[in-house]
TITITI-835654 format. One line per field, with one value per residue (C-alpha): residue number from 1; residue in three letters; x, y, z. Coordinates in steps of 0.02 Angstrom, whole numbers, plus 50000, padded with zeros to 5 digits. Example, Ala and Ser with C-alpha at 12.3 -4.5 7.8 and 13.67 -1.06 7.14 Angstrom:
<atoms>
num	[1  2]
residuo	[ala  ser]
px	[50615  50684]
py	[49775  49947]
pz	[50390  50357]
</atoms>
This chain:
<atoms>
num	[1  2  3  4  5  6  7  8  9  10  11  12  13  14  15  16  17  18  19  20  21  22  23  24  25  26  27  28  29  30  31  32  33  34  35  36  37  38  39  40  41  42  43  44  45  46  47  48  49  50  51  52  53  54  55  56  57  58  59  60  61  62  63  64  65  66  67  68  69  70  71  72  73  74  75  76  77  78  79  80  81  82  83  84  85  86  87  88  89  90  91  92  93  94  95  96  97  98  99  100  101  102  103  104  105  106  107  108  109]
residuo	[met  asn  lys  arg  arg  trp  glu  arg  gln  pro  val  glu  val  pro  cys  met  val  ser  tyr  ala  gly  gly  his  ala  ser  pro  ala  arg  ala  ser  ile  val  asn  leu  ser  ala  gly  gly  leu  met  leu  ala  ser  glu  gln  gly  phe  ile  ala  asn  glu  arg  val  leu  ile  thr  leu  glu  asp  asp  tyr  asp  ala  leu  leu  phe  asp  phe  ala  glu  thr  met  arg  gly  thr  val  arg  trp  ser  gln  ala  ala  asn  ser  gly  lys  gln  gly  arg  tyr  his  ile  gly  ile  ala  leu  glu  ala  glu  leu  pro  gln  lys  ile  phe  leu  thr  glu  gln]
px	[54369  54364  54478  54453  54608  54564  54472  54266  54217  54034  53983  53825  53854  53748  53808  53776  53824  53840  53931  54089  54035  53890  53775  53611  53565  53653  53589  53576  53651  53741  53905  53858  54039  54230  54405  54560  54517  54319  54173  53960  53826  53634  53559  53400  53465  53556  53739  53803  53979  54123  54083  54175  54081  54101  54053  54010  53990  53843  53900  53866  53944  54095  54242  54357  54341  54339  54437  54538  54395  54254  54234  54278  54315  54286  54251  54066  54109  53936  53775  53620  53431  53442  53346  53276  53205  53289  53458  53400  53341  53526  53701  53822  54016  54141  54318  54432  54543  54647  54658  54592  54727  54723  54693  54512  54507  54571  54446  54303  54146]
py	[53198  53089  53179  53021  52950  52788  52676  52616  52432  52393  52268  52234  52210  52197  52273  52369  52541  52636  52796  52756  52812  52721  52867  52800  52628  52554  52562  52441  52468  52402  52439  52469  52543  52544  52599  52562  52727  52752  52662  52709  52641  52626  52650  52677  52824  52998  52975  53164  53232  53212  53074  52934  52757  52591  52467  52275  52174  52019  51854  51768  51880  51810  51798  51778  51940  52034  51918  52091  52162  52103  52278  52453  52626  52762  52961  53000  53108  53167  53089  53135  53074  52918  52959  52797  52685  52533  52530  52608  52808  52864  52861  52888  52915  52857  52882  52721  52760  52603  52560  52427  52289  52287  52100  52126  52234  52087  51942  51893  51914]
pz	[51023  51179  51307  51429  51500  51491  51365  51429  51411  51418  51566  51637  51836  51980  52118  52299  52307  52480  52562  52641  52801  52803  52854  52713  52667  52524  52342  52191  52047  51903  51816  51636  51603  51665  51654  51728  51842  51850  51817  51780  51873  51836  52015  52088  52190  52169  52244  52299  52188  52298  52422  52450  52414  52424  52261  52337  52184  52192  52260  52090  51961  51881  51989  51850  51772  51956  52076  52104  52209  52300  52343  52238  52348  52242  52247  52155  52014  51922  51978  51870  51829  51674  51519  51498  51639  51571  51680  51849  51875  51882  51814  51923  51867  51997  52005  52078  52215  52152  51959  51902  51831  51634  51618  51666  51494  51391  51467  51356  51419]
</atoms>
């Protein structure tokens, strides 16, 4: 049984992830799924649980889908080594500080 509060939507959105305090270099990543309250990243590096992060979308990405924010803020809930090298070496679960608008889930990709 799925106990998630929101349904997740698969996406592939290039981005950069950095700690909110700026105490480490940003990492290249890709959003691989998202919901109104969170997202999962595939990243070149792992991140520490319970740390606040900034997710900045690549400039060329579809602005219609993500016109709500160029930068999202959230808290790392988990970070683990990925089983496949296809989309990055780590998968990271992020709880977003602000819910995403419902309209992004109605946009066809």
